[in-house]
Every structure is written in structure tokens, then in C-alpha cells.
C-alpha positions in Angstrom: 144.7 55.3 150.5 144.7 57.7 153.6 141.8 59.7 154.6 141.4 63.2 153.2 143.2 64.4 156.6 146.2 62.6 155.6 146.1 62.4 151.8 148.5 65.1 151.4 151.2 63.8 153.4 150.4 59.9 151.3 150.3 61.8 148.2 153.8 63.6 148.7 155.4 60.5 149.9 154.4 58.8 146.9 155.6 61.5 144.6 159.2 61.3 146.1 159.3 57.9 144.9 159.2 56.4 148.9 158.2 53.0 148.9 155.8 51.4 150.9 156.1 48.0 152.7 153.5 45.1 152.2 152.1 46.2 155.4 151.3 49.6 154.6 154.3 51.3 156.3 156.6 53.9 154.2 160.2 53.1 153.8 161.1 56.4 155.6 161.1 58.2 159.1 158.6 60.7 159.1 159.9 63.9 160.9 157.3 65.1 163.2 157.9 68.6 163.3 158.7 69.2 159.8 155.5 67.5 158.8 153.1 69.3 161.1 154.5 72.7 160.0 154.3 71.7 156.3 150.7 69.8 156.3 149.1 72.0 159.1 147.1 69.0 160.2 143.4 69.3 161.8 143.2 68.7 165.3 142.2 65.0 164.7 145.8 64.1 163.3 147.8 62.9 166.3 151.5 61.2 166.1 151.9 58.0 166.9 154.5 55.5 168.0 153.7 52.0 167.5 156.7 49.5 168.4 158.7 49.7 165.1 156.9 52.2 163.5 155.8 56.0 164.1 153.5 58.5 162.1 150.5 60.0 161.9 146.9 58.8 162.8 143.6 60.0 162.3 141.4 59.6 165.4 138.0 60.8 163.0 138.6 58.1 160.0 140.8 55.8 161.9 143.6 55.6 159.0 147.1 56.3 159.3 150.1 57.1 157.4 153.1 55.5 159.2 156.8 55.3 158.7 159.8 53.4 160.5 160.5 54.4 163.8 163.0 56.8 164.5 164.9 54.6 166.9 165.2 51.9 164.0 165.4 54.3 160.8 169.4 54.0 160.5 169.1 53.4 157.0 166.0 54.9 155.6 165.3 58.8 154.6 163.8 61.1 156.6 160.4 62.9 155.2 160.0 65.7 154.8 163.7 66.8 155.0 
């Protein structure tokens, strides 16, 4: 479970039925612009790209919500749309 700074994003991903892989990465491509607009993240949240995944990390708590990196996301949905 993600920290309070990312819990809204994580809850919405689960509510939409987007699966999570064994490593914790969600089976979607996180739309940076749409997510920032929708969730109005605190200043401690940053967007990170980590190899095959990309998503949001909390500098305060150390938690993250990651999806498939956009360069590799040909067969997964975008979220939020």
C-alpha cells in the first residue's frame, strides 16, 4: 500500500481493475500530465523514469506508484486517460 501522498492514485488504479505485477509495477502507462492535474500531488511527489518503468515517487516516505515506461507501453492502457 502506498503512502498517504500517493494513496489516491493507487486506489483509483485498483478501482479501475488495473493489475499489479509481482514486482509492484502496475500494468499501465501512467500519464504524467493527466495524473498531476487530477491528483494535485504535494511537493514531495516527483515523476521518475527507472529503466522499464516510470511513475511517481514520494521523496518524503520513499514509496512509489510505478507503471510501464512509455517507451515500452505499446500493449498496456494509459492512466488516467
